C-alpha positions as CSV (number, residue, x, y, z in Angstrom):
1,X,-0.2,0.2,0.1
2,X,1.2,3.3,-0.6
3,X,2.8,5.4,1.7
4,X,-0.2,8.0,2.9
5,X,-3.1,6.0,1.5
6,X,-6.1,5.3,3.9
7,X,-7.7,2.0,4.0
8,X,-11.1,0.9,3.9
9,X,-12.9,-1.5,5.3
10,X,-13.5,-5.1,3.3
11,X,-16.0,-4.4,1.5
12,X,-16.8,-0.5,1.5
13,X,-18.1,0.9,-1.7
14,X,-19.7,-2.3,-3.1
15,X,-22.7,-2.2,-1.7
16,X,-24.7,-4.8,0.5
17,X,-24.1,-8.1,-0.4
18,X,-26.2,-11.5,0.5
19,X,-29.7,-12.1,-0.4
20,X,-32.5,-9.5,-1.5
21,X,-34.9,-9.1,1.0
22,X,-38.4,-10.7,0.4
23,X,-41.4,-9.4,-1.0
24,X,-44.7,-9.6,0.4
25,X,-45.5,-11.7,-2.8
26,X,-42.9,-14.2,-1.9
27,X,-43.4,-14.4,1.5
28,X,-47.6,-14.8,0.8
29,X,-45.8,-17.8,-1.7
30,X,-44.2,-19.5,1.3
31,X,-46.3,-19.5,3.8
32,X,-48.5,-20.6,1.0
33,X,-46.0,-23.5,-0.3
34,X,-45.5,-24.6,3.9
35,X,-49.0,-25.0,4.1
36,X,-49.7,-27.4,1.5
37,X,-46.9,-29.3,2.6
38,X,-48.3,-29.4,6.3
39,X,-51.5,-30.6,5.1
40,X,-50.0,-33.5,3.0
41,X,-48.0,-34.4,5.8
42,X,-50.6,-34.5,8.7
43,X,-53.2,-36.1,5.9
44,X,-50.1,-38.7,5.7
45,X,-48.3,-39.0,8.9
46,X,-50.7,-37.6,11.9
47,X,-50.1,-34.4,13.4
48,X,-48.0,-35.6,16.2
49,X,-45.3,-37.5,14.0
50,X,-44.9,-34.3,11.9
51,X,-41.9,-32.0,13.0
52,X,-41.3,-28.5,11.5
53,X,-38.7,-29.8,9.8
54,X,-40.0,-32.3,7.6
55,X,-42.7,-29.5,6.9
56,X,-39.3,-27.6,6.1
57,X,-37.5,-30.5,4.3
58,X,-40.9,-30.5,1.9
59,X,-40.7,-27.0,0.7
60,X,-37.1,-26.2,0.5
61,X,-36.5,-24.3,4.0
62,X,-35.3,-24.9,7.1
63,X,-37.1,-25.1,9.9
64,X,-36.7,-22.0,11.8
65,X,-38.2,-20.5,8.5
66,X,-41.0,-22.4,9.3
67,X,-41.2,-21.0,13.0
68,X,-40.8,-17.6,12.2
69,X,-43.8,-17.4,9.2
70,X,-45.7,-19.8,12.3
71,X,-46.3,-19.8,16.4
72,X,-47.1,-23.8,15.6
73,X,-47.1,-26.4,13.1
74,X,-51.0,-26.6,13.4
75,X,-50.8,-22.6,12.4
76,X,-49.4,-23.7,9.5
77,X,-52.2,-24.4,7.3
78,X,-54.4,-21.1,8.6
79,X,-53.2,-20.0,4.8
80,X,-55.5,-22.3,3.5
81,X,-58.3,-21.3,5.6
82,X,-57.2,-17.7,5.0
83,X,-57.7,-17.4,0.7
84,X,-61.1,-19.5,0.9
85,X,-62.4,-16.6,3.4
86,X,-61.2,-13.9,1.3
87,X,-62.1,-15.4,-2.1
88,X,-65.4,-15.7,-0.8
89,X,-65.3,-11.9,0.7
90,X,-64.4,-10.8,-3.0
91,X,-67.4,-13.2,-4.1
92,X,-69.7,-10.9,-2.2
93,X,-68.8,-7.6,-2.7
94,X,-69.4,-8.9,-6.5
95,X,-72.6,-10.5,-6.1
96,X,-75.8,-9.5,-8.4
97,X,-78.5,-7.7,-7.0
98,X,-81.0,-10.6,-9.3
99,X,-77.8,-13.4,-9.0
100,X,-78.9,-16.3,-6.6
101,X,-76.4,-16.2,-3.5
102,X,-75.7,-19.8,-4.2
103,X,-74.2,-19.0,-7.5
104,X,-72.7,-16.3,-6.4
105,X,-70.6,-18.0,-3.6
106,X,-70.3,-21.5,-5.7
107,X,-66.6,-20.5,-7.7
108,X,-65.2,-18.8,-4.3
109,X,-65.7,-22.0,-2.5
110,X,-64.1,-24.4,-4.6
111,X,-61.7,-22.6,-6.9
112,X,-58.3,-20.5,-6.4
113,X,-55.6,-21.1,-3.6
114,X,-58.7,-21.6,-0.8
115,X,-58.9,-25.1,1.5
116,X,-61.1,-26.5,-1.4
117,X,-59.3,-25.5,-4.4
118,X,-59.6,-28.2,-7.1
119,X,-56.2,-30.0,-6.5
120,X,-55.7,-30.0,-2.7
121,X,-60.0,-31.3,-2.1
122,X,-59.3,-34.7,-0.9
123,X,-56.2,-33.9,0.9
124,X,-58.2,-30.9,2.7
125,X,-61.3,-33.1,3.3
126,X,-59.2,-35.5,5.5
127,X,-57.4,-32.9,6.7
128,X,-60.4,-31.6,8.0
129,X,-61.9,-34.8,9.6
130,X,-58.5,-34.7,11.7
131,X,-59.9,-31.1,13.6
132,X,-62.5,-33.8,15.1
133,X,-59.7,-35.6,16.9
134,X,-56.8,-32.7,16.8
135,X,-57.7,-29.2,19.6
136,X,-54.8,-27.8,18.1
137,X,-56.2,-28.2,14.1
138,X,-59.5,-28.0,16.0
139,X,-58.5,-24.1,17.1
140,X,-57.0,-22.9,13.5
141,X,-60.4,-23.8,12.1
142,X,-62.4,-22.3,14.4
143,X,-60.4,-19.1,14.6
144,X,-60.3,-19.3,10.8
145,X,-64.3,-18.3,11.1
146,X,-64.3,-16.2,13.7
147,X,-61.7,-13.9,11.9
148,X,-63.7,-14.5,8.6
149,X,-67.2,-13.4,10.5
150,X,-66.5,-9.4,10.0
151,X,-64.8,-9.7,7.0
152,X,-67.9,-10.8,5.6
153,X,-69.9,-8.0,7.6
154,X,-67.5,-5.7,5.6
155,X,-68.4,-6.9,2.1
156,X,-72.0,-7.3,2.9
157,X,-72.3,-3.3,3.9
158,X,-70.3,-2.6,1.0
159,X,-72.3,-4.7,-1.1
160,X,-74.8,-2.3,0.5
161,X,-73.6,1.3,0.4
162,X,-73.2,1.4,3.3
163,X,-70.3,3.8,5.2
164,X,-70.0,1.3,8.1
165,X,-70.8,-2.2,9.3
166,X,-74.6,-2.2,10.4
167,X,-76.6,-4.9,12.7
168,X,-78.3,-6.6,9.9
169,X,-74.9,-6.8,7.8
170,X,-73.4,-8.9,10.6
171,X,-76.7,-11.1,11.4
172,X,-75.9,-11.9,7.9
173,X,-72.5,-12.2,7.9
174,X,-73.0,-15.4,10.8
175,X,-75.8,-17.0,9.0
176,X,-73.6,-17.2,6.1
177,X,-70.1,-18.2,8.2
178,X,-72.2,-20.8,10.1
179,X,-73.6,-22.3,7.3
180,X,-70.4,-22.5,5.1
181,X,-68.6,-23.9,7.8
182,X,-71.2,-25.8,8.4
183,X,-71.8,-27.2,4.8
184,X,-67.9,-27.8,4.7
185,X,-67.5,-29.8,7.8
186,X,-70.4,-31.8,6.7
187,X,-68.8,-32.5,3.5
188,X,-65.5,-33.8,5.2
189,X,-67.0,-35.3,8.0
190,X,-69.7,-37.0,6.9
191,X,-68.5,-38.3,3.3
192,X,-67.5,-40.7,1.5
193,X,-63.9,-41.8,1.7
194,X,-61.4,-39.3,-1.0
195,X,-62.3,-39.5,-4.6
196,X,-59.9,-40.4,-7.2
197,X,-61.8,-37.5,-9.2
198,X,-61.0,-34.7,-8.2
199,X,-64.1,-33.0,-9.8
200,X,-66.6,-35.9,-8.3
201,X,-65.4,-34.5,-5.0
202,X,-65.6,-31.2,-6.2
203,X,-69.5,-31.7,-6.8
204,X,-69.9,-33.2,-4.0
205,X,-68.8,-29.9,-2.1
206,X,-70.9,-27.7,-4.2
207,X,-73.9,-29.7,-3.7
208,X,-73.5,-29.4,0.1
209,X,-72.9,-26.0,0.0
210,X,-75.6,-24.9,-1.9
211,X,-77.6,-26.9,0.2
212,X,-76.9,-25.5,3.3
213,X,-77.1,-22.1,1.8
214,X,-80.6,-22.8,0.4
215,X,-81.0,-23.5,4.0
216,X,-80.0,-20.5,5.5
217,X,-82.2,-18.1,2.9
218,X,-85.1,-19.5,4.4
219,X,-84.4,-18.2,7.9
220,X,-86.4,-19.4,10.7
221,X,-89.7,-20.7,10.2
């Protein structure tokens, strides 16, 4: 080094090194990948026999990454439920005045990235059966519906052109939420064994949801 030259610390002037920060979209994708892997492992091996390390390995991340996104292994499935809630809320906002509610919600309950997305119907059906015997999964499932109710109420209020959620919207949201939860549980708990044909499973779910919504629409005699 020439006399009088001032040395710079290693890396100075080169900019930051290492991986760039993840975008929110990429974080959401990782959460959904973890959720789908958790479903497959829970169904195949049971909740008790599944570890965070196994869930991480299934999607190519570390167990530390899994715990960074989720507080427990049971909560790993929550993005699937949340995606379904978002799809239903969007369908409620787009619900036309002349359209039956069953038609408005049919696509939302079985499409997209939600829990009943077509490629995952059989596995999620088996997962929901586990909620009967696994308290941790049951808590996640019920928490998802607890969080869904104000979202549905806000969507119904938006549809009605209201600036704020009113009592009617809250009651309608509660009825809708209960009908959807009961329909999906009926489909999962009382149905037959998983169908190898996703189209058959989807048709059965659609029929169950439509029947539940029709009962809810009748109200109380």
